[in-house]
C-alpha positions in Angstrom: -5.4 18.9 2.4 -3.2 16.4 4.6 -2.9 13.0 3.0 -1.3 10.6 5.6 1.1 7.8 4.5 -0.9 4.7 4.0 -4.1 6.5 2.9 -6.0 4.7 0.1 -7.5 6.5 -2.8 -10.8 5.8 -1.2 -9.8 7.6 2.0 -8.3 10.5 -0.1 -11.5 10.9 -1.9 -13.5 11.1 1.3 -11.0 13.7 2.7 -11.2 15.8 -0.5 -15.0 15.7 -0.4 -15.2 16.7 3.1 -13.2 19.8 2.4 -15.8 20.6 -0.2 -13.5 20.6 -3.2 -15.6 18.2 -5.2 -18.3 15.6 -5.1 -17.6 11.9 -4.8 -18.8 11.5 -8.5 -16.4 14.4 -9.7 -13.5 12.6 -7.9 -14.3 9.3 -9.4 -14.5 10.7 -12.9 -11.2 12.6 -12.3 -9.5 9.3 -11.4 -10.4 7.8 -14.7 -8.8 10.7 -16.7 -5.5 10.4 -18.5 -2.6 12.1 -16.8 0.7 12.8 -18.6 3.3 11.2 -16.5 6.0 8.8 -17.6 5.7 6.5 -14.5 2.1 5.8 -15.2 3.1 3.9 -18.3 4.3 1.1 -15.8 0.7 0.6 -14.6 -0.5 -2.7 -16.3 -4.0 -3.0 -17.7 -4.7 -5.7 -15.2 -8.3 -7.1 -14.6 -9.4 -6.4 -11.0 -7.4 -3.3 -10.4 -9.8 -1.0 -8.6 -8.0 2.3 -9.2 -5.1 2.7 -11.7 -3.8 5.7 -9.6 -3.8 3.7 -6.3 -0.2 3.9 -5.0 0.7 7.1 -6.9 -1.1 9.8 -5.0 1.8 11.0 -2.9 1.0 11.5 0.9 1.9 15.0 2.1 0.3 18.3 3.0 -1.0 20.4 0.2 -2.7 23.8 -0.1 -5.4 24.5 -2.8 -7.7 27.3 -3.7 -11.2 26.7 -2.6 -12.3 26.5 -6.3 -9.7 23.7 -7.1 -11.1 20.9 -9.1 -10.8 17.1 -8.5 -8.5 16.8 -11.4 -6.2 19.6 -10.1 -6.0 17.9 -6.8 -5.1 14.5 -8.4 -2.6 16.1 -10.8 -0.9 17.9 -7.9 -0.5 14.6 -5.9 0.8 12.7 -9.0 3.3 15.5 -9.6 4.5 15.2 -6.0 4.9 11.5 -6.5 7.0 12.1 -9.6 9.3 14.5 -7.7 9.7 12.0 -4.8 10.2 9.0 -7.0 13.1 10.8 -8.8 15.1 10.8 -5.7 15.3 7.1 -6.0 16.8 4.8 -8.6 13.8 2.6 -9.1 13.7 0.5 -12.4 10.6 1.7 -14.4 10.0 -1.9 -15.3 9.7 -2.8 -11.7 7.9 0.3 -10.5 4.5 -1.1 -10.3 5.7 -4.1 -8.4 7.8 -1.9 -6.1 4.9 0.4 -5.4 2.6 -2.6 -4.7 5.1 -4.0 -2.2 5.6 -0.7 -0.6 1.9 -0.4 -0.1 1.8 -3.5 1.9 4.8 -2.4 3.8 3.2 0.9 4.6 0.0 -0.7 6.1 2.0 -3.5 8.0 5.0 -1.4 9.6 4.6 1.0 12.4 8.4 1.5 12.9 10.7 2.8 10.1 13.6 0.4 10.9 11.3 -2.6 10.4 10.2 -1.7 6.9 13.2 -3.1 5.1 12.8 -6.2 7.2 9.2 -6.6 6.2 10.1 -6.0 2.6 12.6 -8.9 3.0 9.9 -11.2 4.4 7.6 -10.4 1.4 10.6 -11.2 -1.0 11.5 -14.5 0.8 7.8 -15.7 0.6 7.6 -14.8 -3.1 10.8 -16.6 -3.7 9.6 -19.9 -2.2 6.0 -19.7 -3.4 4.4 -19.2 -0.2 1.3 -17.1 0.0 2.0 -13.7 1.4 -1.0 -13.9 3.9 -0.7 -10.2 4.7 -3.6 -9.1 6.9 -3.6 -5.5 5.5 -4.6 -6.9 2.0 -7.7 -8.6 3.5 -8.6 -5.3 5.4 -8.4 -3.4 2.2 -10.8 -5.9 0.5 -13.2 -6.1 3.2 -13.3 -2.4 4.2 -13.7 -1.0 0.7 -10.3 0.7 1.2 -11.5 2.5 4.4 -9.3 0.5 6.8 -11.9 1.0 9.5 -11.8 -2.7 10.5 -10.4 -3.4 14.1 -9.8 -7.1 13.5 -9.7 -9.8 10.7 -11.8 -13.0 11.3 -11.2 -16.3 9.8 -14.0 -16.0 7.4 -12.6 -12.8 6.2 -9.5 -14.5 4.9 -11.6 -16.4 2.3 -13.0 -13.1 0.9 -12.8 -13.5 -2.9 -10.7 -10.4 -3.9 -7.7 -10.1 -6.2 -6.2 -8.0 -3.4 -6.5 -10.9 -0.8 -3.2 -12.4 -0.3 -4.5 -15.1 1.8 -6.7 -16.6 -1.0 -4.3 -15.8 -3.9 -0.7 -16.4 -4.1 1.8 -13.6 -5.2 1.4 -9.9 -4.9 -2.0 -8.4 -4.8 -3.4 -7.2 -8.2 -2.1 -3.7 -7.4 -1.2 -1.3 -4.4 -3.6 -1.3 -1.5 -2.6 2.3 -0.5 -0.5 5.3 -1.2 2.9 4.7 0.4 5.5 7.1 1.7 9.1 7.4 0.7 10.4 5.2 3.5 8.1 2.3 2.5 9.1 2.8 -1.2 12.8 2.7 -0.3 12.4 -0.4 1.7 10.6 -2.2 -1.1 13.3 -1.1 -3.5 16.1 -2.3 -1.2 14.9 -5.0 1.1 16.9 -6.4 3.9 18.6 -9.7 3.3 17.6 -12.3 5.8 15.9 -15.7 6.1 12.7 -14.6 8.0 9.5 -16.0 6.5 7.2 -15.0 9.5 6.5 -12.1 11.7 3.8 -11.0 14.2 3.2 -8.1 16.5 5.2 -8.0 19.7 2.4 -7.9 22.1 4.8 -7.7 25.1 6.3 -4.5 23.9 3.1 -3.2 22.5 4.9 -0.4 20.6 4.0 -1.5 17.0 7.1 -3.5 16.7 7.3 -7.2 15.4 8.9 -10.5 16.2 10.6 -12.1 13.1 11.1 -15.7 12.8 12.6 -18.2 10.1 10.3 -21.2 10.8 6.6 -21.9 11.5 7.6 -23.6 14.8 9.4 -20.6 15.9 6.6 -18.2 14.8 4.0 -20.1 16.7 6.1 -20.6 19.8 6.9 -16.9 19.9 3.3 -16.2 20.2 2.9 -18.1 23.4 
């Protein structure tokens, strides 16, 4: 079972079912069980959270026996998260917030060096009470976690979802995917700068972004 970085619970479920390890219903039931990990105590009982384990099913490649249960699969991914997060000094009280930020970074960044910069933009926007307006949060909401949407339309930005950072200020209600270690590190140690905006560098077309401090710079850099 290969779980790429940035896969959502929904996409993991689909992959596990395609491998024939369980049914959709069995995986859904397993997601609702209680798992004995200290880090899960950081997950708040927030209304609107789709999956309490979203963000904590660690992306990697795993081997399972063909008779492995859905619970066994989930437990293995949670165990790997525990192992990986122990390498970082993330405050338990801030863990859910950190993983939520990391999930946004994971879906937005294509280049590792930009992850801490994007983390800094997120913090800067939160600090001045600006909406995050992160497209990936809208895509999570409108694609039911499948991320199979090519573009976001203006009407999509109005989607009424607690995950939509265009409609609601602050962080989404929870993580929008399961981030890898580099995104978690970036969320825990963001770059210090004054950037409030970024967009894809279409000239380079390599997944990199142009970062700017003002809206005027942001709009002019797109022309």
